[in-house]
C-alpha positions as CSV (number, residue, x, y, z in Angstrom):
1,M,-143.1,-61.7,-167.2
2,Y,-146.1,-63.1,-165.5
3,C,-146.4,-64.1,-161.8
4,I,-146.7,-67.8,-161.3
5,Y,-148.9,-67.2,-158.2
6,C,-151.4,-64.6,-159.2
7,G,-150.8,-64.2,-162.9
8,G,-149.9,-60.6,-162.6
9,K,-147.9,-58.9,-165.4
10,N,-144.4,-57.8,-164.4
11,E,-141.3,-56.3,-166.1
12,D,-138.6,-58.7,-167.1
13,G,-136.0,-59.3,-164.3
14,S,-138.4,-58.4,-161.5
15,V,-137.7,-60.0,-158.2
16,Y,-141.1,-59.4,-156.6
17,C,-144.6,-59.5,-158.1
18,C,-146.1,-56.1,-158.3
19,E,-149.5,-57.5,-157.6
20,C,-149.1,-60.0,-154.8
21,G,-145.5,-59.2,-153.6
22,K,-144.2,-62.7,-153.7
23,V,-140.7,-63.6,-154.9
24,I,-140.7,-64.4,-158.6
25,G,-137.0,-63.9,-159.3
26,N,-133.5,-64.3,-157.9
27,V,-132.9,-62.3,-154.6
28,P,-129.5,-60.7,-154.2
29,E,-127.5,-62.2,-151.3
30,Q,-127.1,-59.0,-149.3
31,N,-130.8,-58.3,-149.5
32,Q,-132.1,-61.7,-148.5
33,Q,-134.9,-60.6,-146.2
34,E,-138.5,-61.1,-146.6
35,V,-140.6,-58.0,-147.0
36,Y,-144.3,-58.4,-146.7
37,F,-146.7,-55.7,-148.0
38,G,-149.9,-57.0,-146.5
39,P,-152.4,-59.6,-147.9
40,P,-152.6,-60.1,-151.6
41,Q,-155.2,-57.9,-153.2
42,Q,-156.4,-57.7,-156.8
43,N,-156.2,-53.9,-157.0
44,Q,-153.0,-52.3,-155.7
45,Q,-154.8,-48.9,-155.4
46,N,-157.1,-50.3,-152.8
47,T,-154.3,-51.2,-150.3
48,T,-154.7,-49.2,-147.1
49,S,-152.0,-50.6,-144.8
50,Q,-148.7,-52.3,-145.1
51,G,-146.4,-54.2,-142.6
52,R,-143.0,-55.8,-142.7
53,T,-140.9,-58.1,-140.6
54,I,-137.2,-57.5,-140.1
55,T,-134.8,-60.3,-139.1
56,I,-131.9,-59.3,-136.7
57,T,-128.9,-61.5,-137.0
58,S,-126.4,-62.5,-134.3
59,S,-123.8,-60.2,-135.8
60,D,-126.2,-57.2,-135.2
61,I,-126.5,-58.1,-131.5
62,T,-122.7,-58.5,-131.1
63,G,-122.2,-55.1,-132.6
64,F,-124.8,-53.5,-130.3
65,L,-123.2,-55.0,-127.2
66,K,-119.7,-53.9,-128.2
67,K,-120.9,-50.4,-128.9
68,N,-122.9,-50.0,-125.5
69,F,-120.7,-52.2,-123.3
70,A,-119.8,-49.5,-120.8
71,W,-123.4,-48.4,-120.3
72,I,-124.7,-52.0,-119.9
73,L,-121.9,-52.7,-117.3
74,I,-122.9,-49.6,-115.3
75,I,-126.6,-50.6,-115.4
76,L,-125.8,-54.1,-114.2
77,L,-123.6,-52.8,-111.5
78,L,-126.3,-50.4,-110.2
79,I,-128.9,-53.2,-110.2
80,G,-126.4,-55.4,-108.3
81,L,-125.8,-52.7,-105.7
82,L,-129.5,-52.1,-105.3
83,I,-130.2,-55.8,-104.8
84,G,-127.3,-56.0,-102.4
85,G,-128.4,-53.0,-100.4
86,I,-131.9,-54.3,-100.1
87,C,-130.5,-57.6,-98.8
88,A,-128.2,-55.8,-96.4
89,V,-130.9,-53.6,-95.0
90,N,-133.3,-56.5,-94.6
91,Y,-130.6,-58.4,-92.7
92,L,-129.4,-55.6,-90.5
93,T,-133.0,-54.6,-89.5
94,S,-134.3,-58.1,-89.0
95,P,-135.6,-59.0,-85.5
96,E,-132.9,-61.6,-85.0
97,R,-130.2,-59.1,-85.9
98,V,-131.6,-56.4,-83.6
99,A,-131.8,-58.9,-80.7
100,E,-128.2,-59.9,-81.3
101,K,-127.1,-56.3,-81.5
102,Y,-128.8,-55.5,-78.2
103,F,-127.2,-58.5,-76.5
104,S,-123.7,-57.6,-77.8
105,A,-124.1,-54.0,-76.5
106,L,-125.1,-55.3,-73.1
107,K,-122.2,-57.8,-73.1
108,E,-119.7,-55.0,-74.0
109,E,-121.4,-52.6,-71.5
110,D,-122.1,-50.1,-74.3
111,W,-125.2,-48.6,-72.6
112,D,-125.7,-46.0,-75.3
113,E,-125.9,-48.6,-78.0
114,A,-128.1,-50.9,-75.9
115,Y,-130.5,-48.0,-75.2
116,D,-130.8,-47.2,-78.9
117,C,-132.2,-50.7,-79.4
118,L,-135.0,-50.1,-76.9
119,Y,-138.6,-49.2,-77.6
120,V,-139.4,-46.6,-74.9
121,A,-141.4,-43.4,-74.5
122,E,-138.8,-41.0,-73.2
123,S,-139.5,-38.8,-70.1
124,E,-137.6,-37.2,-67.3
125,F,-137.0,-40.6,-65.7
126,I,-136.9,-42.7,-68.9
127,N,-133.8,-41.7,-70.9
128,Q,-130.4,-42.7,-71.8
129,E,-128.8,-41.4,-68.7
130,Q,-131.2,-43.2,-66.4
131,F,-130.8,-46.4,-68.4
132,A,-127.0,-46.3,-68.0
133,L,-127.5,-45.7,-64.2
134,A,-129.8,-48.7,-64.1
135,M,-127.4,-50.9,-65.9
136,E,-124.5,-49.8,-63.6
137,K,-126.5,-50.7,-60.5
138,A,-128.4,-53.8,-61.8
139,P,-126.9,-55.2,-65.1
140,L,-129.0,-57.6,-67.1
141,L,-126.1,-59.9,-67.9
142,A,-123.5,-61.7,-65.8
143,D,-119.8,-60.8,-66.2
144,N,-117.2,-62.6,-68.3
145,I,-119.4,-64.2,-71.0
146,A,-117.5,-67.0,-72.8
147,S,-120.1,-68.1,-75.4
148,Y,-123.7,-67.7,-76.2
149,E,-126.5,-69.1,-78.5
150,M,-129.6,-67.4,-79.7
151,N,-132.8,-69.2,-80.7
152,E,-136.4,-68.2,-81.3
153,Y,-138.6,-68.5,-78.3
154,S,-142.3,-68.5,-78.1
155,G,-142.9,-66.5,-81.3
156,S,-141.0,-65.1,-84.3
157,C,-140.1,-61.8,-82.5
158,T,-139.0,-63.3,-79.2
159,Y,-135.5,-64.8,-78.7
160,L,-134.0,-66.8,-76.0
161,I,-130.2,-66.1,-75.6
162,E,-128.4,-68.7,-73.5
163,Y,-124.8,-67.9,-72.5
164,A,-122.1,-69.3,-70.3
165,T,-119.7,-67.5,-68.0
166,D,-116.5,-68.5,-66.2
167,L,-118.6,-69.1,-63.0
168,S,-121.9,-70.3,-64.4
169,P,-122.4,-72.5,-67.5
170,R,-126.2,-71.8,-67.9
171,N,-127.5,-68.3,-68.0
172,S,-130.3,-66.9,-70.1
173,L,-131.9,-63.6,-71.3
174,I,-135.3,-63.3,-73.1
175,V,-135.4,-60.5,-75.7
176,E,-138.8,-59.6,-77.1
177,L,-139.0,-57.4,-80.3
178,I,-141.7,-55.0,-81.3
179,E,-142.4,-53.8,-84.8
180,T,-142.6,-50.0,-84.8
181,E,-144.5,-47.7,-87.0
182,K,-141.3,-46.3,-88.5
183,K,-140.1,-47.9,-91.7
184,N,-136.5,-48.4,-92.8
185,L,-135.9,-46.8,-96.2
186,L,-139.7,-46.3,-96.4
187,F,-140.4,-50.0,-97.1
188,F,-138.6,-52.3,-94.6
189,P,-140.1,-53.0,-91.1
190,S,-138.3,-51.5,-88.1
191,Y,-137.9,-53.5,-84.9
192,K,-137.0,-52.4,-81.3
193,V,-136.5,-54.3,-78.1
194,S,-139.4,-54.2,-75.7
195,A,-138.6,-52.5,-72.4
196,A,-141.9,-53.4,-70.8
197,N,-140.2,-55.7,-68.2
198,M,-137.7,-53.0,-67.3
199,I,-140.2,-50.2,-66.5
200,T,-142.4,-49.9,-63.4
201,S,-144.4,-47.3,-61.5
202,L,-143.2,-45.9,-58.1
203,N,-145.0,-44.0,-55.3
204,L,-143.1,-42.1,-52.6
205,T,-144.7,-40.8,-49.5
206,V,-142.7,-38.3,-47.3
207,P,-143.4,-35.7,-44.6
208,C,-145.0,-32.6,-46.1
209,F,-142.3,-30.3,-44.8
210,T,-139.5,-32.1,-46.7
211,E,-138.1,-32.2,-50.2
212,V,-137.5,-35.5,-52.0
213,Y,-135.0,-36.3,-54.7
214,L,-135.0,-39.4,-56.9
215,D,-131.6,-40.1,-58.4
216,G,-130.8,-36.4,-58.0
217,I,-134.0,-35.1,-59.6
218,D,-136.2,-32.8,-57.4
219,L,-139.7,-34.4,-57.5
220,G,-141.2,-31.1,-56.4
221,D,-140.0,-29.4,-59.5
222,S,-140.7,-32.3,-61.8
223,G,-143.6,-31.7,-64.2
224,S,-144.0,-35.4,-64.9
225,V,-144.8,-36.3,-61.3
226,I,-148.3,-36.2,-59.8
227,S,-148.0,-35.0,-56.2
228,Y,-150.6,-34.1,-53.5
229,E,-150.7,-33.5,-49.8
230,E,-152.7,-35.6,-47.4
231,G,-152.6,-34.5,-43.8
232,S,-148.9,-34.3,-42.7
233,V,-147.5,-36.2,-45.7
234,C,-147.0,-35.6,-49.4
235,N,-147.4,-38.3,-52.0
236,Y,-145.4,-38.4,-55.2
237,Q,-146.7,-40.7,-58.0
238,L,-144.3,-41.7,-60.8
239,S,-146.0,-43.5,-63.7
240,S,-142.9,-45.0,-65.3
241,V,-139.3,-45.4,-64.1
242,F,-136.7,-48.1,-64.7
243,A,-137.0,-51.0,-62.3
244,F,-133.7,-50.8,-60.5
245,P,-132.5,-49.6,-57.1
246,H,-133.2,-45.8,-57.0
247,E,-131.5,-43.4,-54.7
248,V,-134.0,-41.4,-52.6
249,I,-132.9,-38.4,-50.6
250,V,-135.4,-36.8,-48.1
251,R,-134.2,-33.4,-46.8
252,S,-135.3,-30.3,-45.0
253,D,-133.8,-27.2,-43.5
254,V,-133.7,-28.7,-40.0
255,T,-133.1,-32.4,-40.5
256,E,-130.2,-34.4,-41.8
257,D,-130.5,-35.9,-45.3
258,L,-132.1,-39.3,-45.2
259,V,-130.5,-41.3,-48.0
260,M,-131.8,-44.8,-49.0
261,E,-132.4,-47.0,-52.0
262,T,-135.6,-48.5,-53.1
263,T,-137.0,-50.6,-55.9
264,S,-140.7,-50.4,-54.8
265,D,-143.1,-48.0,-53.2
266,L,-141.6,-46.1,-50.2
267,Y,-143.2,-44.5,-47.1
268,V,-140.9,-42.3,-45.0
269,D,-142.2,-41.4,-41.5
270,S,-141.2,-38.1,-39.9
271,Y,-139.8,-40.1,-36.9
272,E,-137.2,-41.5,-39.3
273,L,-135.7,-38.0,-39.7
274,V,-132.8,-36.9,-37.5
275,M,-132.5,-33.4,-36.3
276,K,-129.5,-31.3,-37.3
277,P,-127.3,-30.5,-34.3
278,A,-127.6,-26.7,-35.1
279,A,-131.4,-27.0,-35.0
280,C,-131.3,-28.7,-31.7
281,E,-129.1,-26.0,-30.2
282,N,-131.4,-23.3,-31.5
283,I,-134.4,-25.0,-29.9
284,C,-132.5,-25.3,-26.6
285,V,-131.7,-21.6,-26.6
286,Q,-135.3,-20.7,-27.4
287,A,-136.6,-23.1,-24.8
288,Q,-134.5,-21.5,-22.0
289,S,-135.7,-18.0,-22.9
290,D,-139.4,-19.1,-23.1
291,F,-139.2,-20.9,-19.8
292,A,-137.6,-18.0,-18.0
293,Q,-140.4,-15.7,-19.2
294,L,-143.2,-18.1,-18.2
295,F,-141.6,-18.8,-14.9
296,D,-141.2,-15.1,-14.1
297,A,-144.7,-14.3,-15.1
298,A,-146.2,-17.1,-13.0
299,V,-144.3,-16.1,-9.7
300,K,-145.5,-12.5,-10.2
301,G,-149.0,-13.5,-10.8
302,N,-149.1,-12.3,-14.4
303,D,-152.0,-14.0,-16.3
304,L,-152.3,-14.7,-20.0
305,S,-155.2,-13.6,-22.1
306,Q,-157.8,-16.4,-22.5
307,D,-157.3,-16.6,-26.3
308,H,-153.6,-17.3,-25.9
309,I,-152.6,-20.6,-27.4
310,L,-150.8,-21.5,-24.1
311,Y,-153.5,-20.2,-21.7
312,I,-154.8,-23.6,-20.4
313,N,-151.4,-25.3,-20.1
314,Y,-149.8,-22.2,-18.6
315,H,-152.4,-22.2,-15.8
316,D,-152.1,-26.0,-15.3
317,Y,-148.4,-26.2,-15.2
318,F,-147.1,-22.8,-14.1
319,Y,-149.5,-20.1,-12.8
320,D,-151.6,-22.3,-10.5
321,V,-148.6,-24.1,-8.9
322,L,-146.2,-21.2,-8.6
323,Y,-148.4,-18.2,-7.8
324,S,-150.1,-18.0,-4.4
325,P,-152.7,-15.2,-4.0
326,T,-152.7,-15.9,-0.2
327,A,-150.1,-15.6,2.5
328,E,-149.5,-19.3,2.4
329,G,-147.7,-21.1,-0.3
330,Y,-144.5,-20.3,-2.2
331,H,-143.2,-16.8,-2.1
332,D,-140.0,-15.0,-2.7
333,I,-139.2,-17.4,-5.6
334,V,-135.9,-16.8,-7.3
335,L,-134.8,-18.9,-10.4
336,T,-131.3,-20.0,-9.8
337,G,-130.6,-22.1,-13.0
338,A,-132.1,-23.6,-16.1
339,S,-130.7,-25.8,-18.8
340,A,-132.5,-27.2,-21.9
341,A,-131.7,-30.7,-23.1
342,S,-133.4,-33.6,-24.8
343,D,-132.7,-37.1,-25.7
344,Q,-135.0,-36.7,-28.7
345,N,-133.1,-36.6,-32.0
346,Y,-136.1,-37.0,-34.3
347,V,-138.9,-34.7,-35.3
348,G,-142.6,-35.4,-34.8
349,E,-145.5,-35.0,-37.1
350,Y,-145.9,-31.6,-38.8
351,L,-142.2,-30.9,-37.9
352,T,-142.6,-30.8,-34.1
353,Y,-139.9,-31.2,-31.5
354,E,-140.1,-31.6,-27.7
355,C,-137.5,-30.0,-25.5
356,T,-136.9,-30.7,-21.8
357,I,-135.9,-27.9,-19.4
358,E,-134.3,-28.8,-16.0
359,Y,-134.2,-26.0,-13.6
360,T,-133.6,-25.0,-9.9
361,F,-135.0,-22.2,-7.8
362,D,-135.0,-20.9,-4.2
363,C,-138.1,-19.9,-2.3
364,N,-139.7,-19.5,1.0
365,Y,-142.6,-21.8,1.8
366,Y,-145.1,-20.0,4.0
367,Y,-147.5,-21.8,6.3
368,Y,-149.6,-21.2,9.4
369,D,-148.6,-22.9,12.6
370,S,-150.4,-23.0,15.9
371,E,-148.6,-21.3,18.8
372,Y,-149.6,-21.0,22.4
373,Q,-149.5,-17.4,23.7
374,K,-148.8,-17.4,27.4
375,T,-149.7,-13.8,27.9
376,E,-153.1,-14.3,26.3
377,R,-153.4,-17.9,27.4
378,K,-154.6,-19.2,24.1
379,W,-153.6,-20.8,20.9
380,I,-153.1,-18.6,17.8
381,N,-152.1,-19.2,14.2
382,V,-148.7,-17.8,13.4
383,L,-147.4,-17.5,9.8
384,R,-144.1,-19.2,9.4
385,F,-141.8,-20.0,6.5
386,E,-139.1,-22.3,5.5
387,E,-136.3,-21.7,3.1
388,Q,-136.3,-24.2,0.3
389,S,-134.3,-25.1,-2.8
390,S,-136.3,-27.0,-5.4
391,E,-135.6,-28.8,-8.7
392,G,-138.1,-29.0,-11.5
393,T,-138.5,-30.4,-15.0
394,A,-140.7,-28.9,-17.8
395,C,-141.4,-30.1,-21.3
396,F,-142.1,-27.7,-24.2
397,L,-143.3,-28.7,-27.6
398,Y,-142.0,-26.6,-30.5
399,T,-143.4,-26.4,-34.1
400,Y,-141.3,-25.3,-37.0
401,D,-142.5,-22.4,-39.1
402,I,-141.3,-23.2,-42.7
403,G,-142.2,-19.7,-43.8
404,T,-140.1,-17.8,-41.2
405,G,-137.6,-20.5,-40.5
406,S,-138.1,-20.3,-36.7
407,W,-139.3,-22.6,-33.9
408,N,-142.4,-21.5,-32.0
409,L,-143.5,-22.8,-28.6
410,S,-146.9,-24.4,-29.3
411,D,-147.6,-26.5,-26.2
412,I,-146.5,-27.1,-22.6
413,T,-146.7,-30.9,-22.0
414,Y,-145.3,-31.2,-18.5
415,N,-144.0,-29.3,-15.5
416,S,-143.3,-30.5,-12.0
417,F,-140.9,-29.8,-9.1
418,W,-140.0,-31.0,-5.7
């Protein structure tokens, strides 16, 4: 049997030519597929490579699907879940969704949820507790919101939320979003609400002898506060706090707590501080004792050393007016009463306080009088005296020693009697 294509000799009944591989006989129905053994060659022994093409019928595909249906369903389900998860994360972390979440938290007064939406650098004064305190004192939204609408405003990451309440039909809130460095699921951008318009700096200046508390936090013990003394005052600089009314308490051992609220820089003068009644009583007791000692020393002619802090004023107001080294003047002085009182209820600079002493004393005022002596027939000077009762007022200035907790007489500002 010879091939009609190449003339090659084949055995009778052959289906394929042994030389060129083409069909030269009848192919059985179950084996009707074309098999190709490379390009025709004259010498079968020189064939170095062979290839073949297999035709897959629809029945083969149907069988494969039936056999692996469960696995295919699982794979498709996982792909669907992955795509759905990606879409959900992209929606939940979008700027619009974060802005809406923040607004809803403010509307529901869920301060913890609202704070989680903020982009802030936390510190002793910027934290969740301080934010809740700020919202309680100065909420960003009006009460009883009936409806709202959110639209992009001046940029893709800024939204204008307009809402209506029972009392006002037009209210608005601008929410600006910031893309953070953190990624959601390693790929999706993360957005937070900018808190720049809610944070400010604050400077507090108070008398140096006091302690100052901001919303219950002792600024003297705070490591995040820059403080320095300048003269009689101490300045506290806070770089970042929430911009809302802060409670400031200024206190000391001898003054009543000064409580106030502020949203801006604050200067507290020492004259704004009111003395505690117990401190005033202690000064009065001290003043009476000090006055009695100075008065007694002066009438006896007891001097003070020249390096004494009260030397000059002691001479000007006590020694020179009460002690007389000559026969004339006030003698036989006896202090009959002294009481300390003052209308002053504030403290002065460097924690000073002035106390007034009102006193009485009896004395004999000696003077020379001319008298005619009949026996000697001439005028002579005779020492006479008059009994007197006098009243006086003295003013003492006291300075508080923070270390010892005591008041010390530092100056005599006035003393006169009549």
